[in-house]
PDB file of the backbone (N, CA, C, O) and the ligand in Angstrom, with CONECT records:
HET     ZN  A 101       1
ATOM      1  N   MET A   1      88.059 139.982  41.327  1.00  0.00           N
ATOM      2  CA  MET A   1      86.610 140.226  41.289  1.00  0.00           C
ATOM      3  C   MET A   1      86.045 140.230  42.710  1.00  0.00           C
ATOM      4  O   MET A   1      86.286 139.286  43.463  1.00  0.00           O
ATOM      5  N   PRO A   2      85.319 141.243  43.084  1.00  0.00           N
ATOM      6  CA  PRO A   2      84.727 141.230  44.432  1.00  0.00           C
ATOM      7  C   PRO A   2      83.649 140.154  44.532  1.00  0.00           C
ATOM      8  O   PRO A   2      82.817 140.003  43.637  1.00  0.00           O
ATOM      9  N   ASN A   3      83.680 139.432  45.608  1.00  0.00           N
ATOM     10  CA  ASN A   3      82.683 138.386  45.823  1.00  0.00           C
ATOM     11  C   ASN A   3      81.672 138.870  46.850  1.00  0.00           C
ATOM     12  O   ASN A   3      81.996 139.052  48.023  1.00  0.00           O
ATOM     13  N   ARG A   4      80.452 139.075  46.396  1.00  0.00           N
ATOM     14  CA  ARG A   4      79.408 139.618  47.267  1.00  0.00           C
ATOM     15  C   ARG A   4      79.132 138.714  48.461  1.00  0.00           C
ATOM     16  O   ARG A   4      78.667 139.185  49.499  1.00  0.00           O
ATOM     17  N   HIS A   5      79.410 137.438  48.326  1.00  0.00           N
ATOM     18  CA  HIS A   5      79.041 136.528  49.409  1.00  0.00           C
ATOM     19  C   HIS A   5      80.049 136.519  50.555  1.00  0.00           C
ATOM     20  O   HIS A   5      79.842 135.863  51.575  1.00  0.00           O
ATOM     21  N   ASN A   6      81.121 137.245  50.374  1.00  0.00           N
ATOM     22  CA  ASN A   6      82.088 137.319  51.474  1.00  0.00           C
ATOM     23  C   ASN A   6      81.672 138.354  52.505  1.00  0.00           C
ATOM     24  O   ASN A   6      82.020 138.240  53.680  1.00  0.00           O
ATOM     25  N   GLY A   7      80.936 139.354  52.071  1.00  0.00           N
ATOM     26  CA  GLY A   7      80.558 140.423  52.977  1.00  0.00           C
ATOM     27  C   GLY A   7      79.249 140.087  53.664  1.00  0.00           C
ATOM     28  O   GLY A   7      78.764 138.958  53.591  1.00  0.00           O
ATOM     29  N   PRO A   8      78.684 141.083  54.331  1.00  0.00           N
ATOM     30  CA  PRO A   8      77.379 140.873  54.944  1.00  0.00           C
ATOM     31  C   PRO A   8      76.340 140.565  53.870  1.00  0.00           C
ATOM     32  O   PRO A   8      76.477 140.999  52.726  1.00  0.00           O
ATOM     33  N   ASP A   9      75.311 139.824  54.234  1.00  0.00           N
ATOM     34  CA  ASP A   9      74.269 139.453  53.299  1.00  0.00           C
ATOM     35  C   ASP A   9      73.708 140.721  52.660  1.00  0.00           C
ATOM     36  O   ASP A   9      73.279 141.627  53.374  1.00  0.00           O
ATOM     37  N   PRO A  10      73.703 140.802  51.342  1.00  0.00           N
ATOM     38  CA  PRO A  10      73.233 142.046  50.723  1.00  0.00           C
ATOM     39  C   PRO A  10      71.742 142.258  50.922  1.00  0.00           C
ATOM     40  O   PRO A  10      70.954 141.311  50.921  1.00  0.00           O
ATOM     41  N   GLU A  11      71.383 143.484  51.089  1.00  0.00           N
ATOM     42  CA  GLU A  11      69.978 143.888  51.198  1.00  0.00           C
ATOM     43  C   GLU A  11      69.287 143.521  49.887  1.00  0.00           C
ATOM     44  O   GLU A  11      69.799 143.854  48.818  1.00  0.00           O
ATOM     45  N   PRO A  12      68.133 142.842  49.939  1.00  0.00           N
ATOM     46  CA  PRO A  12      67.442 142.547  48.677  1.00  0.00           C
ATOM     47  C   PRO A  12      66.922 143.821  48.037  1.00  0.00           C
ATOM     48  O   PRO A  12      66.652 144.813  48.714  1.00  0.00           O
ATOM     49  N   SER A  13      66.791 143.774  46.745  1.00  0.00           N
ATOM     50  CA  SER A  13      66.232 144.922  46.030  1.00  0.00           C
ATOM     51  C   SER A  13      64.760 145.064  46.395  1.00  0.00           C
ATOM     52  O   SER A  13      64.172 144.149  46.972  1.00  0.00           O
ATOM     53  N   GLY A  14      64.167 146.196  46.066  1.00  0.00           N
ATOM     54  CA  GLY A  14      62.766 146.447  46.397  1.00  0.00           C
ATOM     55  C   GLY A  14      61.847 145.336  45.931  1.00  0.00           C
ATOM     56  O   GLY A  14      60.947 144.911  46.655  1.00  0.00           O
ATOM     57  N   ARG A  15      62.081 144.874  44.723  1.00  0.00           N
ATOM     58  CA  ARG A  15      61.200 143.854  44.156  1.00  0.00           C
ATOM     59  C   ARG A  15      61.364 142.521  44.885  1.00  0.00           C
ATOM     60  O   ARG A  15      60.383 141.852  45.209  1.00  0.00           O
ATOM     61  N   GLU A  16      62.606 142.152  45.134  1.00  0.00           N
ATOM     62  CA  GLU A  16      62.901 140.906  45.832  1.00  0.00           C
ATOM     63  C   GLU A  16      62.325 140.953  47.250  1.00  0.00           C
ATOM     64  O   GLU A  16      61.816 139.961  47.771  1.00  0.00           O
ATOM     65  N   ARG A  17      62.423 142.122  47.844  1.00  0.00           N
ATOM     66  CA  ARG A  17      61.894 142.331  49.191  1.00  0.00           C
ATOM     67  C   ARG A  17      60.381 142.142  49.242  1.00  0.00           C
ATOM     68  O   ARG A  17      59.853 141.540  50.177  1.00  0.00           O
ATOM     69  N   GLN A  18      59.700 142.653  48.243  1.00  0.00           N
ATOM     70  CA  GLN A  18      58.244 142.488  48.165  1.00  0.00           C
ATOM     71  C   GLN A  18      57.882 141.010  48.046  1.00  0.00           C
ATOM     72  O   GLN A  18      56.918 140.542  48.650  1.00  0.00           O
ATOM     73  N   ARG A  19      58.674 140.285  47.256  1.00  0.00           N
ATOM     74  CA  ARG A  19      58.417 138.865  47.056  1.00  0.00           C
ATOM     75  C   ARG A  19      58.609 138.117  48.372  1.00  0.00           C
ATOM     76  O   ARG A  19      57.800 137.269  48.748  1.00  0.00           O
ATOM     77  N   LEU A  20      59.698 138.450  49.061  1.00  0.00           N
ATOM     78  CA  LEU A  20      59.998 137.823  50.357  1.00  0.00           C
ATOM     79  C   LEU A  20      58.896 138.137  51.367  1.00  0.00           C
ATOM     80  O   LEU A  20      58.439 137.263  52.103  1.00  0.00           O
ATOM     81  N   LEU A  21      58.485 139.391  51.384  1.00  0.00           N
ATOM     82  CA  LEU A  21      57.467 139.809  52.348  1.00  0.00           C
ATOM     83  C   LEU A  21      56.175 139.029  52.113  1.00  0.00           C
ATOM     84  O   LEU A  21      55.536 138.581  53.065  1.00  0.00           O
ATOM     85  N   ALA A  22      55.788 138.865  50.842  1.00  0.00           N
ATOM     86  CA  ALA A  22      54.567 138.133  50.525  1.00  0.00           C
ATOM     87  C   ALA A  22      54.680 136.685  50.984  1.00  0.00           C
ATOM     88  O   ALA A  22      53.685 136.063  51.356  1.00  0.00           O
ATOM     89  N   GLU A  23      55.889 136.157  50.957  1.00  0.00           N
ATOM     90  CA  GLU A  23      56.098 134.765  51.333  1.00  0.00           C
ATOM     91  C   GLU A  23      56.144 134.607  52.854  1.00  0.00           C
ATOM     92  O   GLU A  23      55.543 133.690  53.413  1.00  0.00           O
ATOM     93  N   VAL A  24      56.866 135.516  53.512  1.00  0.00           N
ATOM     94  CA  VAL A  24      57.044 135.438  54.965  1.00  0.00           C
ATOM     95  C   VAL A  24      55.785 135.887  55.689  1.00  0.00           C
ATOM     96  O   VAL A  24      55.435 135.341  56.735  1.00  0.00           O
ATOM     97  N   CYS A  25      55.116 136.867  55.140  1.00  0.00           N
ATOM     98  CA  CYS A  25      54.035 137.545  55.847  1.00  0.00           C
ATOM     99  C   CYS A  25      52.799 137.671  54.961  1.00  0.00           C
ATOM    100  O   CYS A  25      52.406 138.783  54.606  1.00  0.00           O
ATOM    101  N   PRO A  26      52.176 136.536  54.597  1.00  0.00           N
ATOM    102  CA  PRO A  26      50.972 136.620  53.755  1.00  0.00           C
ATOM    103  C   PRO A  26      49.796 137.157  54.565  1.00  0.00           C
ATOM    104  O   PRO A  26      49.823 137.113  55.795  1.00  0.00           O
ATOM    105  N   PRO A  27      48.757 137.667  53.886  1.00  0.00           N
ATOM    106  CA  PRO A  27      47.575 138.151  54.614  1.00  0.00           C
ATOM    107  C   PRO A  27      47.079 137.104  55.604  1.00  0.00           C
ATOM    108  O   PRO A  27      47.010 135.919  55.278  1.00  0.00           O
ATOM    109  N   GLY A  28      46.733 137.545  56.818  1.00  0.00           N
ATOM    110  CA  GLY A  28      46.298 136.617  57.861  1.00  0.00           C
ATOM    111  C   GLY A  28      47.421 136.245  58.817  1.00  0.00           C
ATOM    112  O   GLY A  28      47.203 135.498  59.771  1.00  0.00           O
ATOM    113  N   SER A  29      48.621 136.760  58.568  1.00  0.00           N
ATOM    114  CA  SER A  29      49.742 136.432  59.439  1.00  0.00           C
ATOM    115  C   SER A  29      49.566 137.034  60.824  1.00  0.00           C
ATOM    116  O   SER A  29      48.900 138.052  61.010  1.00  0.00           O
ATOM    117  N   ILE A  30      50.189 136.365  61.790  1.00  0.00           N
ATOM    118  CA  ILE A  30      50.189 136.842  63.165  1.00  0.00           C
ATOM    119  C   ILE A  30      51.584 137.386  63.465  1.00  0.00           C
ATOM    120  O   ILE A  30      52.590 136.782  63.093  1.00  0.00           O
ATOM    121  N   CYS A  31      51.629 138.521  64.133  1.00  0.00           N
ATOM    122  CA  CYS A  31      52.917 139.100  64.512  1.00  0.00           C
ATOM    123  C   CYS A  31      53.618 138.168  65.497  1.00  0.00           C
ATOM    124  O   CYS A  31      53.027 137.794  66.511  1.00  0.00           O
ATOM    125  N   HIS A  32      54.838 137.793  65.226  1.00  0.00           N
ATOM    126  CA  HIS A  32      55.497 136.832  66.103  1.00  0.00           C
ATOM    127  C   HIS A  32      55.999 137.495  67.379  1.00  0.00           C
ATOM    128  O   HIS A  32      56.457 136.810  68.293  1.00  0.00           O
ATOM    129  N   LEU A  33      55.919 138.795  67.447  1.00  0.00           N
ATOM    130  CA  LEU A  33      56.376 139.502  68.651  1.00  0.00           C
ATOM    131  C   LEU A  33      55.233 139.738  69.639  1.00  0.00           C
ATOM    132  O   LEU A  33      55.391 139.468  70.830  1.00  0.00           O
ATOM    133  N   CYS A  34      54.079 140.238  69.167  1.00  0.00           N
ATOM    134  CA  CYS A  34      52.979 140.521  70.100  1.00  0.00           C
ATOM    135  C   CYS A  34      51.819 139.548  69.933  1.00  0.00           C
ATOM    136  O   CYS A  34      50.839 139.625  70.673  1.00  0.00           O
ATOM    137  N   LYS A  35      51.919 138.631  68.967  1.00  0.00           N
ATOM    138  CA  LYS A  35      50.915 137.577  68.734  1.00  0.00           C
ATOM    139  C   LYS A  35      49.551 138.117  68.326  1.00  0.00           C
ATOM    140  O   LYS A  35      48.540 137.433  68.479  1.00  0.00           O
ATOM    141  N   GLU A  36      49.520 139.313  67.819  1.00  0.00           N
ATOM    142  CA  GLU A  36      48.262 139.858  67.316  1.00  0.00           C
ATOM    143  C   GLU A  36      48.284 139.855  65.792  1.00  0.00           C
ATOM    144  O   GLU A  36      49.344 139.878  65.166  1.00  0.00           O
ATOM    145  N   PRO A  37      47.068 139.826  65.204  1.00  0.00           N
ATOM    146  CA  PRO A  37      47.020 139.775  63.733  1.00  0.00           C
ATOM    147  C   PRO A  37      47.636 141.022  63.108  1.00  0.00           C
ATOM    148  O   PRO A  37      47.515 142.136  63.617  1.00  0.00           O
ATOM    149  N   ILE A  38      48.285 140.788  62.009  1.00  0.00           N
ATOM    150  CA  ILE A  38      48.852 141.904  61.252  1.00  0.00           C
ATOM    151  C   ILE A  38      47.772 142.429  60.323  1.00  0.00           C
ATOM    152  O   ILE A  38      47.004 141.652  59.756  1.00  0.00           O
ATOM    153  N   GLU A  39      47.709 143.738  60.166  1.00  0.00           N
ATOM    154  CA  GLU A  39      46.676 144.334  59.321  1.00  0.00           C
ATOM    155  C   GLU A  39      47.242 144.639  57.939  1.00  0.00           C
ATOM    156  O   GLU A  39      48.373 145.100  57.785  1.00  0.00           O
ATOM    157  N   PHE A  40      46.410 144.364  56.950  1.00  0.00           N
ATOM    158  CA  PHE A  40      46.843 144.580  55.576  1.00  0.00           C
ATOM    159  C   PHE A  40      46.018 145.689  54.948  1.00  0.00           C
ATOM    160  O   PHE A  40      44.929 146.016  55.418  1.00  0.00           O
ATOM    161  N   GLY A  41      46.539 146.244  53.911  1.00  0.00           N
ATOM    162  CA  GLY A  41      45.824 147.295  53.209  1.00  0.00           C
ATOM    163  C   GLY A  41      45.965 148.657  53.867  1.00  0.00           C
ATOM    164  O   GLY A  41      45.239 149.592  53.529  1.00  0.00           O
ATOM    165  N   LEU A  42      46.886 148.772  54.797  1.00  0.00           N
ATOM    166  CA  LEU A  42      47.138 150.068  55.425  1.00  0.00           C
ATOM    167  C   LEU A  42      48.161 150.811  54.575  1.00  0.00           C
ATOM    168  O   LEU A  42      48.744 150.256  53.643  1.00  0.00           O
ATOM    169  N   ARG A  43      48.362 152.069  54.918  1.00  0.00           N
ATOM    170  CA  ARG A  43      49.389 152.793  54.187  1.00  0.00           C
ATOM    171  C   ARG A  43      50.743 152.147  54.457  1.00  0.00           C
ATOM    172  O   ARG A  43      50.932 151.439  55.446  1.00  0.00           O
ATOM    173  N   ARG A  44      51.655 152.406  53.571  1.00  0.00           N
ATOM    174  CA  ARG A  44      52.980 151.827  53.687  1.00  0.00           C
ATOM    175  C   ARG A  44      53.643 152.247  54.990  1.00  0.00           C
ATOM    176  O   ARG A  44      53.532 153.400  55.405  1.00  0.00           O
ATOM    177  N   TRP A  45      54.324 151.324  55.624  1.00  0.00           N
ATOM    178  CA  TRP A  45      55.063 151.560  56.879  1.00  0.00           C
ATOM    179  C   TRP A  45      54.138 151.891  58.048  1.00  0.00           C
ATOM    180  O   TRP A  45      54.593 152.448  59.047  1.00  0.00           O
ATOM    181  N   HIS A  46      52.865 151.563  57.945  1.00  0.00           N
ATOM    182  CA  HIS A  46      51.963 151.755  59.086  1.00  0.00           C
ATOM    183  C   HIS A  46      52.414 150.815  60.205  1.00  0.00           C
ATOM    184  O   HIS A  46      52.788 149.673  59.938  1.00  0.00           O
ATOM    185  N   PRO A  47      52.383 151.297  61.487  1.00  0.00           N
ATOM    186  CA  PRO A  47      52.858 150.462  62.613  1.00  0.00           C
ATOM    187  C   PRO A  47      52.120 149.132  62.750  1.00  0.00           C
ATOM    188  O   PRO A  47      52.678 148.175  63.288  1.00  0.00           O
ATOM    189  N   ARG A  48      50.875 149.053  62.274  1.00  0.00           N
ATOM    190  CA  ARG A  48      50.129 147.789  62.362  1.00  0.00           C
ATOM    191  C   ARG A  48      50.261 146.974  61.083  1.00  0.00           C
ATOM    192  O   ARG A  48      49.712 145.878  60.970  1.00  0.00           O
ATOM    193  N   GLY A  49      50.975 147.507  60.150  1.00  0.00           N
ATOM    194  CA  GLY A  49      51.130 146.840  58.855  1.00  0.00           C
ATOM    195  C   GLY A  49      52.219 145.776  58.886  1.00  0.00           C
ATOM    196  O   GLY A  49      52.925 145.624  59.883  1.00  0.00           O
ATOM    197  N   PRO A  50      52.348 145.044  57.787  1.00  0.00           N
ATOM    198  CA  PRO A  50      53.265 143.904  57.738  1.00  0.00           C
ATOM    199  C   PRO A  50      54.726 144.294  57.539  1.00  0.00           C
ATOM    200  O   PRO A  50      55.050 145.259  56.846  1.00  0.00           O
ATOM    201  N   SER A  51      55.580 143.519  58.162  1.00  0.00           N
ATOM    202  CA  SER A  51      57.013 143.653  57.902  1.00  0.00           C
ATOM    203  C   SER A  51      57.669 142.307  58.173  1.00  0.00           C
ATOM    204  O   SER A  51      57.053 141.398  58.730  1.00  0.00           O
ATOM    205  N   MET A  52      58.913 142.199  57.776  1.00  0.00           N
ATOM    206  CA  MET A  52      59.684 140.982  58.052  1.00  0.00           C
ATOM    207  C   MET A  52      60.650 141.280  59.175  1.00  0.00           C
ATOM    208  O   MET A  52      61.412 142.246  59.119  1.00  0.00           O
ATOM    209  N   ASP A  53      60.613 140.448  60.189  1.00  0.00           N
ATOM    210  CA  ASP A  53      61.555 140.631  61.288  1.00  0.00           C
ATOM    211  C   ASP A  53      62.667 139.602  61.151  1.00  0.00           C
ATOM    212  O   ASP A  53      62.417 138.442  60.822  1.00  0.00           O
ATOM    213  N   HIS A  54      63.889 140.035  61.404  1.00  0.00           N
ATOM    214  CA  HIS A  54      65.016 139.107  61.376  1.00  0.00           C
ATOM    215  C   HIS A  54      65.149 138.457  62.746  1.00  0.00           C
ATOM    216  O   HIS A  54      65.371 139.148  63.740  1.00  0.00           O
ATOM    217  N   LEU A  55      65.015 137.138  62.810  1.00  0.00           N
ATOM    218  CA  LEU A  55      65.143 136.448  64.092  1.00  0.00           C
ATOM    219  C   LEU A  55      66.541 136.687  64.656  1.00  0.00           C
ATOM    220  O   LEU A  55      66.703 137.019  65.831  1.00  0.00           O
ATOM    221  N   ARG A  56      67.524 136.518  63.818  1.00  0.00           N
ATOM    222  CA  ARG A  56      68.870 136.932  64.204  1.00  0.00           C
ATOM    223  C   ARG A  56      69.096 138.268  63.513  1.00  0.00           C
ATOM    224  O   ARG A  56      69.099 138.347  62.285  1.00  0.00           O
ATOM    225  N   PRO A  57      69.286 139.315  64.304  1.00  0.00           N
ATOM    226  CA  PRO A  57      69.370 140.652  63.711  1.00  0.00           C
ATOM    227  C   PRO A  57      70.494 140.756  62.680  1.00  0.00           C
ATOM    228  O   PRO A  57      71.530 140.100  62.782  1.00  0.00           O
ATOM    229  N   ARG A  58      70.249 141.596  61.702  1.00  0.00           N
ATOM    230  CA  ARG A  58      71.244 141.834  60.654  1.00  0.00           C
ATOM    231  C   ARG A  58      72.562 142.301  61.254  1.00  0.00           C
ATOM    232  O   ARG A  58      73.639 141.962  60.765  1.00  0.00           O
ATOM    233  N   SER A  59      72.456 143.088  62.328  1.00  0.00           N
ATOM    234  CA  SER A  59      73.678 143.632  62.927  1.00  0.00           C
ATOM    235  C   SER A  59      74.501 142.539  63.591  1.00  0.00           C
ATOM    236  O   SER A  59      75.670 142.743  63.918  1.00  0.00           O
ATOM    237  N   LYS A  60      73.879 141.363  63.790  1.00  0.00           N
ATOM    238  CA  LYS A  60      74.605 140.259  64.421  1.00  0.00           C
ATOM    239  C   LYS A  60      74.824 139.121  63.443  1.00  0.00           C
ATOM    240  O   LYS A  60      74.987 137.967  63.838  1.00  0.00           O
ATOM    241  N   GLY A  61      74.825 139.452  62.197  1.00  0.00           N
ATOM    242  CA  GLY A  61      75.135 138.442  61.188  1.00  0.00           C
ATOM    243  C   GLY A  61      73.915 137.761  60.610  1.00  0.00           C
ATOM    244  O   GLY A  61      74.048 136.838  59.807  1.00  0.00           O
ATOM    245  N   GLY A  62      72.712 138.201  61.006  1.00  0.00           N
ATOM    246  CA  GLY A  62      71.488 137.608  60.457  1.00  0.00           C
ATOM    247  C   GLY A  62      71.400 137.851  58.961  1.00  0.00           C
ATOM    248  O   GLY A  62      71.859 138.873  58.451  1.00  0.00           O
ATOM    249  N   THR A  63      70.807 136.900  58.275  1.00  0.00           N
ATOM    250  CA  THR A  63      70.708 136.998  56.825  1.00  0.00           C
ATOM    251  C   THR A  63      69.264 137.207  56.400  1.00  0.00           C
ATOM    252  O   THR A  63      68.349 137.198  57.224  1.00  0.00           O
ATOM    253  N   TRP A  64      69.079 137.393  55.101  1.00  0.00           N
ATOM    254  CA  TRP A  64      67.747 137.533  54.531  1.00  0.00           C
ATOM    255  C   TRP A  64      67.212 136.165  54.119  1.00  0.00           C
ATOM    256  O   TRP A  64      66.279 136.090  53.319  1.00  0.00           O
ATOM    257  N   ASP A  65      67.777 135.091  54.643  1.00  0.00           N
ATOM    258  CA  ASP A  65      67.261 133.771  54.311  1.00  0.00           C
ATOM    259  C   ASP A  65      65.869 133.616  54.913  1.00  0.00           C
ATOM    260  O   ASP A  65      65.557 134.169  55.967  1.00  0.00           O
ATOM    261  N   ARG A  66      65.049 132.850  54.211  1.00  0.00           N
ATOM    262  CA  ARG A  66      63.659 132.657  54.610  1.00  0.00           C
ATOM    263  C   ARG A  66      63.548 132.201  56.078  1.00  0.00           C
ATOM    264  O   ARG A  66      62.674 132.674  56.804  1.00  0.00           O
ATOM    265  N   TRP A  67      64.408 131.306  56.504  1.00  0.00           N
ATOM    266  CA  TRP A  67      64.310 130.752  57.861  1.00  0.00           C
ATOM    267  C   TRP A  67      64.651 131.769  58.937  1.00  0.00           C
ATOM    268  O   TRP A  67      64.332 131.576  60.110  1.00  0.00           O
ATOM    269  N   ASN A  68      65.287 132.827  58.542  1.00  0.00           N
ATOM    270  CA  ASN A  68      65.658 133.844  59.532  1.00  0.00           C
ATOM    271  C   ASN A  68      64.624 134.961  59.610  1.00  0.00           C
ATOM    272  O   ASN A  68      64.806 135.928  60.350  1.00  0.00           O
ATOM    273  N   LEU A  69      63.539 134.832  58.849  1.00  0.00           N
ATOM    274  CA  LEU A  69      62.559 135.908  58.783  1.00  0.00           C
ATOM    275  C   LEU A  69      61.226 135.468  59.373  1.00  0.00           C
ATOM    276  O   LEU A  69      60.795 134.337  59.150  1.00  0.00           O
ATOM    277  N   ALA A  70      60.578 136.338  60.115  1.00  0.00           N
ATOM    278  CA  ALA A  70      59.281 136.032  60.699  1.00  0.00           C
ATOM    279  C   ALA A  70      58.368 137.235  60.506  1.00  0.00           C
ATOM    280  O   ALA A  70      58.835 138.373  60.469  1.00  0.00           O
ATOM    281  N   PRO A  71      57.044 136.980  60.381  1.00  0.00           N
ATOM    282  CA  PRO A  71      56.118 138.099  60.208  1.00  0.00           C
ATOM    283  C   PRO A  71      55.990 138.917  61.493  1.00  0.00           C
ATOM    284  O   PRO A  71      55.901 138.356  62.586  1.00  0.00           O
ATOM    285  N   ALA A  72      55.980 140.209  61.360  1.00  0.00           N
ATOM    286  CA  ALA A  72      55.824 141.092  62.518  1.00  0.00           C
ATOM    287  C   ALA A  72      55.179 142.392  62.067  1.00  0.00           C
ATOM    288  O   ALA A  72      55.299 142.790  60.908  1.00  0.00           O
ATOM    289  N   HIS A  73      54.490 143.052  63.000  1.00  0.00           N
ATOM    290  CA  HIS A  73      54.019 144.394  62.710  1.00  0.00           C
ATOM    291  C   HIS A  73      55.227 145.272  62.430  1.00  0.00           C
ATOM    292  O   HIS A  73      56.306 145.083  62.993  1.00  0.00           O
ATOM    293  N   TYR A  74      55.021 146.214  61.565  1.00  0.00           N
ATOM    294  CA  TYR A  74      56.123 147.139  61.292  1.00  0.00           C
ATOM    295  C   TYR A  74      56.541 147.854  62.587  1.00  0.00           C
ATOM    296  O   TYR A  74      57.729 148.044  62.847  1.00  0.00           O
ATOM    297  N   GLY A  75      55.536 148.249  63.398  1.00  0.00           N
ATOM    298  CA  GLY A  75      55.821 148.952  64.651  1.00  0.00           C
ATOM    299  C   GLY A  75      56.567 148.080  65.653  1.00  0.00           C
ATOM    300  O   GLY A  75      57.523 148.531  66.284  1.00  0.00           O
ATOM    301  N   CYS A  76      56.124 146.817  65.799  1.00  0.00           N
ATOM    302  CA  CYS A  76      56.785 145.899  66.735  1.00  0.00           C
ATOM    303  C   CYS A  76      58.226 145.651  66.281  1.00  0.00           C
ATOM    304  O   CYS A  76      59.158 145.600  67.083  1.00  0.00           O
ATOM    305  N   ASN A  77      58.361 145.504  64.995  1.00  0.00           N
ATOM    306  CA  ASN A  77      59.678 145.232  64.432  1.00  0.00           C
ATOM    307  C   ASN A  77      60.649 146.371  64.742  1.00  0.00           C
ATOM    308  O   ASN A  77      61.776 146.133  65.178  1.00  0.00           O
ATOM    309  N   SER A  78      60.206 147.604  64.516  1.00  0.00           N
ATOM    310  CA  SER A  78      61.147 148.698  64.768  1.00  0.00           C
ATOM    311  C   SER A  78      61.350 148.923  66.254  1.00  0.00           C
ATOM    312  O   SER A  78      62.413 149.384  66.668  1.00  0.00           O
ATOM    313  N   ALA A  79      60.325 148.599  67.082  1.00  0.00           N
ATOM    314  CA  ALA A  79      60.486 148.760  68.530  1.00  0.00           C
ATOM    315  C   ALA A  79      61.504 147.757  69.074  1.00  0.00           C
ATOM    316  O   ALA A  79      62.240 148.048  70.017  1.00  0.00           O
ATOM    317  N   ARG A  80      61.532 146.582  68.465  1.00  0.00           N
ATOM    318  CA  ARG A  80      62.441 145.551  68.933  1.00  0.00           C
ATOM    319  C   ARG A  80      63.891 145.914  68.648  1.00  0.00           C
ATOM    320  O   ARG A  80      64.800 145.504  69.371  1.00  0.00           O
ATOM    321  N   GLY A  81      64.095 146.680  67.599  1.00  0.00           N
ATOM    322  CA  GLY A  81      65.462 147.034  67.251  1.00  0.00           C
ATOM    323  C   GLY A  81      66.258 145.801  66.918  1.00  0.00           C
ATOM    324  O   GLY A  81      65.793 144.944  66.166  1.00  0.00           O
ATOM    325  N   ASN A  82      67.454 145.695  67.466  1.00  0.00           N
ATOM    326  CA  ASN A  82      68.247 144.517  67.126  1.00  0.00           C
ATOM    327  C   ASN A  82      68.406 143.582  68.315  1.00  0.00           C
ATOM    328  O   ASN A  82      69.407 142.875  68.431  1.00  0.00           O
ATOM    329  N   ALA A  83      67.400 143.583  69.207  1.00  0.00           N
ATOM    330  CA  ALA A  83      67.452 142.647  70.323  1.00  0.00           C
ATOM    331  C   ALA A  83      67.503 141.221  69.775  1.00  0.00           C
ATOM    332  O   ALA A  83      66.856 140.910  68.776  1.00  0.00           O
ATOM    333  N   ASP A  84      68.252 140.389  70.415  1.00  0.00           N
ATOM    334  CA  ASP A  84      68.467 139.041  69.925  1.00  0.00           C
ATOM    335  C   ASP A  84      67.379 138.114  70.435  1.00  0.00           C
ATOM    336  O   ASP A  84      67.094 138.093  71.633  1.00  0.00           O
ATOM    337  N   LEU A  85      66.767 137.349  69.542  1.00  0.00           N
ATOM    338  CA  LEU A  85      65.722 136.420  69.964  1.00  0.00           C
ATOM    339  C   LEU A  85      66.276 135.037  70.257  1.00  0.00           C
ATOM    340  O   LEU A  85      65.538 134.143  70.671  1.00  0.00           O
ATOM    341  N   GLU A  86      67.556 134.861  70.047  1.00  0.00           N
ATOM    342  CA  GLU A  86      68.142 133.558  70.329  1.00  0.00           C
ATOM    343  C   GLU A  86      68.345 133.442  71.829  1.00  0.00           C
ATOM    344  O   GLU A  86      68.283 134.450  72.533  1.00  0.00           O
ATOM    345  N   PRO A  87      68.584 132.242  72.338  1.00  0.00           N
ATOM    346  CA  PRO A  87      68.785 132.105  73.774  1.00  0.00           C
ATOM    347  C   PRO A  87      69.836 133.102  74.255  1.00  0.00           C
ATOM    348  O   PRO A  87      70.931 133.178  73.699  1.00  0.00           O
ATOM    349  N   PRO A  88      69.496 133.857  75.281  1.00  0.00           N
ATOM    350  CA  PRO A  88      70.430 134.904  75.711  1.00  0.00           C
ATOM    351  C   PRO A  88      71.730 134.312  76.236  1.00  0.00           C
ATOM    352  O   PRO A  88      71.744 133.312  76.953  1.00  0.00           O
ATOM    353  N   LYS A  89      72.801 134.956  75.858  1.00  0.00           N
ATOM    354  CA  LYS A  89      74.096 134.538  76.373  1.00  0.00           C
ATOM    355  C   LYS A  89      74.413 135.431  77.557  1.00  0.00           C
ATOM    356  O   LYS A  89      73.964 136.577  77.609  1.00  0.00           O
ATOM    357  N   PRO A  90      75.176 134.924  78.504  1.00  0.00           N
ATOM    358  CA  PRO A  90      75.519 135.777  79.642  1.00  0.00           C
ATOM    359  C   PRO A  90      76.233 137.031  79.152  1.00  0.00           C
ATOM    360  O   PRO A  90      77.159 136.967  78.343  1.00  0.00           O
ATOM    361  N   LYS A  91      75.784 138.157  79.658  1.00  0.00           N
ATOM    362  CA  LYS A  91      76.409 139.411  79.224  1.00  0.00           C
ATOM    363  C   LYS A  91      77.230 139.961  80.370  1.00  0.00           C
ATOM    364  O   LYS A  91      76.782 139.982  81.517  1.00  0.00           O
ATOM    365  N   ARG A  92      78.410 140.396  80.062  1.00  0.00           N
ATOM    366  CA  ARG A  92      79.261 140.948  81.110  1.00  0.00           C
ATOM    367  C   ARG A  92      79.081 142.443  81.233  1.00  0.00           C
ATOM    368  O   ARG A  92      79.161 143.002  82.327  1.00  0.00           O
ATOM    369  N   SER A  93      78.839 143.077  80.121  1.00  0.00           N
ATOM    370  CA  SER A  93      78.689 144.512  80.199  1.00  0.00           C
ATOM    371  C   SER A  93      77.757 144.974  79.095  1.00  0.00           C
ATOM    372  O   SER A  93      77.587 144.290  78.085  1.00  0.00           O
ATOM    373  N   ARG A  94      77.167 146.115  79.287  1.00  0.00           N
ATOM    374  CA  ARG A  94      76.343 146.712  78.253  1.00  0.00           C
ATOM    375  C   ARG A  94      77.190 147.743  77.548  1.00  0.00           C
ATOM    376  O   ARG A  94      78.027 148.422  78.144  1.00  0.00           O
ATOM    377  N   ARG A  95      76.940 147.834  76.254  1.00  0.00           N
ATOM    378  CA  ARG A  95      77.772 148.740  75.490  1.00  0.00           C
ATOM    379  C   ARG A  95      77.225 150.136  75.414  1.00  0.00           C
ATOM    380  O   ARG A  95      77.687 150.922  74.587  1.00  0.00           O
ATOM    381  N   TRP A  96      76.246 150.490  76.250  1.00  0.00           N
ATOM    382  CA  TRP A  96      75.840 151.879  76.283  1.00  0.00           C
ATOM    383  C   TRP A  96      76.125 152.353  77.666  1.00  0.00           C
ATOM    384  O   TRP A  96      75.875 153.516  77.984  1.00  0.00           O
TER     385      TRP A  96
HETATM  386 ZN    ZN A 101      53.062 143.053  66.774  1.00  0.00          ZN2+
END
């Protein structure tokens, strides 16, 4: 039997994601990246609208656990990409 917990943390379904978003980023939240208020009631995926940012990026093993998620503007979140918010480790080379 395949065990889902052995692989990367599965993406939550749309409904679960909405629930998480409401919990992580309730109305009145401040974007943790630019420290400005997040706007609600905008069209979906609006750059000033709410999103969940992964403190540890998914590409680096970050999970959808509540503690790994912070409120952010959708625009700030996508601009950040997968930059790591944890204390930077010395880098020897860039992969681009
Ligand atoms: Zn922001």
